[in-house]
ZAMARGU-4260 file (C-alpha; in steps of 0.2 Angstrom, whole numbers, plus 5000, padded with zeros to 4 digits):
<rodrens>
0) 5526/5669/5435 | 5526/5684/5447 | 5511/5676/5455 | 5519/5659/5457 | 5535/5668/5464
5) 5524/5677/5477 | 5516/5661/5483 | 5532/5652/5485 | 5543/5666/5492 | 5529/5678/5499
10) 5534/5676/5517 | 5552/5677/5513 | 5554/5695/5517 | 5547/5692/5534 | 5561/5681/5539
15) 5575/5692/5532 | 5570/5710/5535 | 5555/5721/5531 | 5541/5713/5521 | 5542/5717/5503
20) 5528/5726/5494 | 5517/5718/5481 | 5526/5727/5468 | 5543/5722/5474 | 5537/5704/5476
25) 5531/5704/5458 | 5546/5712/5450 | 5561/5709/5460 | 5570/5694/5469 | 5570/5695/5488
30) 5586/5698/5497 | 5599/5685/5498 | 5599/5682/5516 | 5591/5665/5517 | 5590/5656/5533
35) 5596/5638/5533 | 5578/5630/5533 | 5573/5639/5518 | 5589/5638/5509 | 5586/5619/5507
40) 5573/5623/5494 | 5584/5635/5483 | 5596/5630/5469 | 5611/5638/5477 | 5615/5642/5495
45) 5616/5661/5499 | 5628/5669/5511 | 5620/5672/5528 | 5618/5690/5533 | 5614/5698/5550
50) 5595/5701/5553 | 5586/5708/5568 | 5569/5701/5564 | 5562/5689/5576 | 5560/5674/5564
55) 5578/5675/5558 | 5584/5677/5576 | 5574/5662/5581 | 5580/5651/5567 | 5598/5656/5570
60) 5597/5652/5588 | 5587/5636/5587 | 5598/5629/5574 | 5614/5632/5584 | 5606/5624/5599
65) 5601/5609/5589 | 5619/5607/5583 | 5626/5607/5600 | 5613/5597/5610 | 5612/5579/5607
70) 5596/5569/5608 | 5593/5565/5626 | 5576/5557/5625 | 5578/5539/5621 | 5559/5535/5621
75) 5551/5528/5605 | 5541/5544/5603 | 5553/5557/5596 | 5555/5574/5604 | 5546/5589/5597
80) 5555/5597/5583 | 5564/5612/5590 | 5569/5620/5573 | 5561/5622/5556 | 5575/5611/5549
85) 5569/5597/5561 | 5551/5598/5555 | 5558/5594/5538 | 5545/5603/5527 | 5546/5617/5515
90) 5540/5635/5520 | 5527/5634/5506 | 5519/5618/5513 | 5519/5624/5531 | 5511/5641/5525
95) 5497/5632/5515 | 5494/5619/5529 | 5492/5633/5543 | 5480/5643/5531 | 5469/5628/5528
100) 5468/5624/5546 | 5463/5642/5550 | 5451/5641/5535 | 5442/5626/5542 | 5443/5631/5560
105) 5436/5648/5559 | 5445/5659/5572 | 5457/5647/5581 | 5467/5652/5596 | 5486/5649/5597
110) 5483/5633/5608 | 5471/5626/5595 | 5483/5629/5581 | 5497/5621/5591 | 5486/5605/5594
115) 5480/5604/5576 | 5497/5607/5568 | 5506/5595/5580 | 5520/5608/5582 | 5528/5617/5596
120) 5520/5633/5602 | 5536/5643/5598 | 5537/5636/5580 | 5518/5640/5577 | 5520/5657/5585
125) 5534/5661/5572 | 5523/5654/5558 | 5509/5665/5563 | 5520/5681/5565 | 5526/5678/5547
130) 5508/5675/5540 | 5503/5691/5550 | 5517/5701/5542 | 5512/5695/5525 | 5494/5700/5528
135) 5488/5683/5525 | 5480/5682/5543 | 5473/5694/5555 | 5473/5695/5573 | 5455/5695/5578
140) 5455/5697/5597 | 5464/5691/5613 | 5455/5676/5621 | 5466/5678/5636 | 5473/5695/5641
145) 5487/5688/5652 | 5493/5674/5641 | 5491/5684/5624 | 5482/5669/5617 | 5476/5678/5601
150) 5463/5672/5589 | 5467/5672/5571 | 5457/5673/5555 | 5461/5674/5536 | 5462/5690/5528
155) 5455/5693/5511 | 5472/5690/5504 | 5473/5674/5514 | 5457/5668/5507 | 5464/5669/5490
160) 5479/5660/5495 | 5470/5646/5504 | 5459/5643/5488 | 5475/5640/5479 | 5481/5628/5493
165) 5465/5618/5493 | 5467/5615/5474 | 5484/5607/5477 | 5478/5596/5492 | 5463/5597/5504
170) 5473/5589/5518 | 5471/5600/5534 | 5477/5588/5548 | 5492/5588/5559 | 5508/5592/5551
175) 5515/5576/5542 | 5532/5568/5545 | 5544/5566/5531 | 5547/5548/5524 | 5565/5548/5532
180) 5558/5552/5549 | 5544/5539/5547 | 5557/5525/5543 | 5568/5530/5557 | 5554/5529/5571
185) 5546/5513/5564 | 5562/5504/5563 | 5565/5508/5581 | 5547/5503/5585 | 5550/5486/5576
190) 5566/5483/5586 | 5558/5487/5603 | 5553/5472/5613 | 5537/5476/5622 | 5527/5465/5634
195) 5510/5463/5626 | 5504/5450/5639 | 5500/5439/5624 | 5499/5422/5633 | 5485/5429/5645
200) 5476/5438/5631 | 5476/5423/5619 | 5469/5412/5632 | 5455/5426/5635 | 5451/5426/5616
205) 5449/5407/5616 | 5442/5403/5634 | 5424/5400/5628 | 5427/5392/5612 | 5424/5373/5612
210) 5439/5366/5603 | 5449/5350/5605 | 5464/5353/5617 | 5477/5350/5603 | 5469/5363/5592
215) 5468/5375/5606 | 5486/5373/5610 | 5491/5374/5591 | 5481/5390/5589 | 5489/5398/5605
220) 5507/5394/5599 | 5503/5401/5582 | 5496/5417/5588 | 5509/5420/5601 | 5523/5418/5588
225) 5516/5434/5579 | 5520/5425/5563 | 5510/5422/5547 | 5496/5409/5550 | 5482/5402/5540
230) 5467/5394/5549 | 5457/5383/5538 | 5443/5371/5539 | 5424/5370/5536 | 5414/5387/5538
235) 5404/5389/5554 | 5416/5382/5566 | 5423/5398/5574 | 5438/5404/5564 | 5431/5422/5561
240) 5425/5423/5579 | 5442/5417/5585 | 5452/5430/5575 | 5440/5444/5579 | 5442/5441/5598
245) 5461/5439/5596 | 5461/5456/5588 | 5451/5464/5602 | 5462/5456/5615 | 5479/5461/5608
250) 5490/5470/5620 | 5504/5482/5617 | 5505/5498/5607 | 5511/5505/5590 | 5517/5522/5585
255) 5509/5530/5569 | 5511/5547/5561 | 5495/5557/5556 | 5502/5558/5539 | 5518/5556/5529
260) 5525/5568/5516 | 5535/5561/5502 | 5538/5568/5484 | 5527/5583/5487 | 5512/5572/5492
265) 5503/5569/5508 | 5499/5551/5513 | 5486/5549/5528 | 5491/5535/5540 | 5481/5538/5556
270) 5463/5532/5554 | 5450/5535/5567 | 5440/5520/5562 | 5454/5509/5565 | 5466/5516/5578
275) 5463/5519/5596 | 5474/5532/5604 | 5481/5527/5621 | 5480/5545/5627 | 5469/5560/5625
280) 5475/5577/5619 | 5467/5592/5627 | 5461/5607/5617 | 5467/5620/5629 | 5484/5627/5634
285) 5487/5614/5648 | 5494/5603/5635 | 5506/5615/5627 | 5520/5611/5639 | 5519/5592/5634
290) 5518/5597/5616 | 5535/5605/5618 | 5543/5588/5624 | 5536/5575/5612 | 5533/5576/5594
295) 5514/5577/5592 | 5514/5573/5574 | 5515/5555/5581 | 5501/5546/5590 | 5503/5531/5601
300) 5489/5519/5598 | 5483/5502/5604 | 5491/5489/5593 | 5480/5490/5577 | 5471/5475/5570
305) 5462/5477/5553 | 5450/5463/5546 | 5448/5462/5527 | 5434/5451/5520 | 5428/5445/5503
310) 5425/5463/5497 | 5444/5466/5497 | 5450/5472/5480 | 5467/5477/5472 | 5466/5495/5479
315) 5469/5488/5496 | 5486/5482/5491 | 5494/5499/5488 | 5492/5518/5491 | 5474/5524/5487
320) 5473/5541/5480 | 5457/5552/5483 | 5455/5563/5468 | 5443/5575/5477 | 5453/5577/5492
325) 5470/5576/5483 | 5480/5566/5495 | 5483/5547/5498 | 5477/5535/5510 | 5490/5522/5517
330) 5486/5504/5512 | 5480/5492/5526 | 5496/5484/5529 | 5504/5501/5533 | 5490/5506/5545
335) 5492/5489/5554 | 5510/5492/5557 | 5516/5482/5572 | 5499/5475/5573 | 5489/5461/5564
340) 5481/5461/5547 | 5467/5448/5545 | 5461/5441/5528 | 5444/5433/5532 | 5436/5421/5520
345) 5453/5420/5511 | 5451/5414/5493 | 5435/5424/5489 | 5443/5441/5487 | 5442/5450/5470
350) 5461/5446/5468 | 5469/5430/5464 | 5476/5422/5480 | 5493/5420/5472 | 5494/5439/5468
355) 5489/5443/5486 | 5501/5432/5494 | 5515/5437/5483 | 5511/5456/5487 | 5513/5454/5505
360) 5523/5438/5510 | 5539/5443/5500 | 5540/5461/5507 | 5536/5455/5524 | 5550/5442/5523
365) 5563/5455/5518 | 5556/5468/5530 | 5552/5482/5519 | 5539/5487/5506 | 5539/5498/5491
370) 5523/5510/5488 | 5520/5518/5471 | 5513/5535/5469 | 5502/5540/5455 | 5517/5550/5448
375) 5528/5535/5447 | 5539/5538/5462 | 5542/5524/5474 | 5542/5526/5493 | 5551/5512/5503
380) 5544/5509/5521 | 5547/5496/5534 | 5535/5481/5534 | 5530/5473/5550 | 5513/5465/5553
385) 5506/5448/5558 | 5497/5441/5543 | 5482/5430/5548 | 5472/5421/5535 | 5455/5412/5538
390) 5448/5400/5524 | 5436/5386/5521 | 5445/5382/5504 | 5458/5368/5503 | 5474/5376/5507
395) 5484/5368/5492 | 5472/5376/5480 | 5476/5393/5486 | 5494/5394/5481 | 5509/5384/5476
400) 5522/5377/5488 | 5534/5391/5487 | 5521/5404/5494 | 5513/5392/5506 | 5530/5388/5515
405) 5531/5407/5519 | 5516/5404/5530 | 5524/5396/5544 | 5509/5390/5554 | 5494/5381/5547
410) 5480/5376/5559 | 5465/5366/5555 | 5448/5368/5564 | 5437/5353/5560 | 5419/5350/5562
415) 5414/5346/5581 | 5411/5329/5587 | 5395/5324/5597 | 5403/5329/5613 | 5409/5346/5607
420) 5392/5349/5598 | 5383/5345/5614 | 5394/5357/5624 | 5392/5371/5611 | 5373/5369/5612
425) 5373/5369/5632 | 5383/5385/5632 | 5372/5393/5619 | 5357/5389/5630 | 5365/5396/5645
430) 5370/5412/5636 | 5352/5414/5630 | 5345/5410/5647 | 5334/5396/5639 | 5326/5383/5650
435) 5332/5365/5645 | 5322/5350/5649 | 5331/5334/5654 | 5338/5324/5640 | 5333/5337/5627
440) 5351/5342/5622 | 5356/5323/5620 | 5341/5321/5609 | 5346/5336/5599 | 5363/5330/5596
445) 5358/5313/5591 | 5345/5319/5579 | 5357/5332/5571 | 5371/5319/5568 | 5359/5306/5562
450) 5352/5317/5548 | 5357/5310/5531 | 5369/5322/5522 | 5371/5333/5537 | 5388/5339/5543
455) 5385/5348/5559 | 5395/5364/5562 | 5398/5373/5578 | 5387/5387/5572 | 5372/5375/5569
460) 5369/5374/5587 | 5367/5393/5588 | 5357/5395/5572 | 5344/5381/5578 | 5342/5389/5595
465) 5339/5406/5587 | 5325/5398/5576 | 5318/5390/5592 | 5318/5407/5601 | 5310/5417/5587
470) 5296/5403/5585 | 5292/5404/5603 | 5290/5423/5601 | 5279/5421/5586 | 5268/5409/5597
475) 5268/5421/5611 | 5276/5409/5623 | 5292/5407/5633 | 5306/5398/5624 | 5309/5381/5631
480) 5322/5369/5624 | 5313/5352/5623 | 5311/5338/5610 | 5296/5346/5602 | 5303/5364/5600
485) 5319/5357/5594 | 5311/5346/5580 | 5301/5361/5574 | 5316/5372/5573 | 5327/5358/5566
490) 5314/5355/5552 | 5314/5373/5548 | 5333/5373/5548 | 5336/5359/5536 | 5320/5360/5525
495) 5330/5366/5510 | 5342/5352/5511 | 5329/5339/5512 | 5319/5346/5497 | 5335/5347/5487
500) 5338/5328/5491 | 5320/5324/5486 | 5321/5333/5470 | 5337/5324/5465 | 5328/5307/5469
505) 5315/5312/5456 | 5327/5316/5443
</rodrens>
């Protein structure tokens, strides 16, 4: 018990007077002069007392400023927290997080800690002063004599404390935002009408796809709406390519925190494999002034787009807990906030399609979702993504009418006709820089469509051309598209289907 009290109250004496000795910390309660930030974690509020130490003075001064000054920055990125109460996290959590970052960084400077914590220089300075007073960190040296940019390392006592902190959670990224702060900013983001230049970008995504004009127009309208859409039709006709290009061309931005703190748990949101920051943050003191203006716990990213395929399982629907790291990963629909979530090859996931649609469509319709922690608590968050489904299965087999009507747009991409197939093949030859003999493409189209049992897809043109190129390389000659080379490649491409047909005849 004494050890637990020392961990949770150890830096208390620094904020309210001289540091307590280890004996005093183990046997007696600290003084009653609790600053407002720390009082929120106690069972009863204590009467404030006068204190001359720097941390108490800083908290008293900054709290007063916060109460008198109204928020002047109306941008979507909130201003940097000016007080510990605005940070919204307990002193124990901030202490553990700072010690873990120092542990993993070696001997970081003040500027590095400011950047990695995502807090202002003044708040970080006060944290380090407290940790130094508690003998949890040591000042190693000055990296800059004039700015006093000290380097810090863990003391022996700090090493013990950080081991305990790592047992609770190994998260050592930027300071999380609270669930309340997350909801406030995301709601403002959702309400904000940004110009994404979507008409131009949608046209760019479809400019070299050979589709009927009616289909192209329907797709453009559906994607522009940013509503839920299902694109269906036989495989091999460009559904996946279309959605991938749309994701690449999406304009606009989103705002995401590095992590959320809720019910004593950390939920990581920012994912380097998915999110593309729209600005770079420096490692040196040149970024400190900017850190004081904007909350660096948030990062502005290109509107995210996440593509999930047949490998998707139930774990993708809710919070994912990492037992070794001891923190959560936000589910894909949270990481894709204000962006797009693509379910490719829909109907072949390891989840019944009705369960998947129910899980996402209903929360999206009401505008919020409920995430469940392993401990049973539920976290309510805004839900705003564009759901895009791609399938080669009959749509009515995927779900009942009650769910399907919640998908507003349903666009079919059919197999190409003769003219479209010829154009696809011509463009493929142009892209691969293959010489084409006169009449060869017309011959190839006729042969393809006349083949018994053959249902040409857009991808067949590309696949046959690949066989043609590889066969030419095997023969040590230049690839030329003529009747002979096409017949050879086409035979290789449909041989299995022909043999299957022959076997069925014998049966």
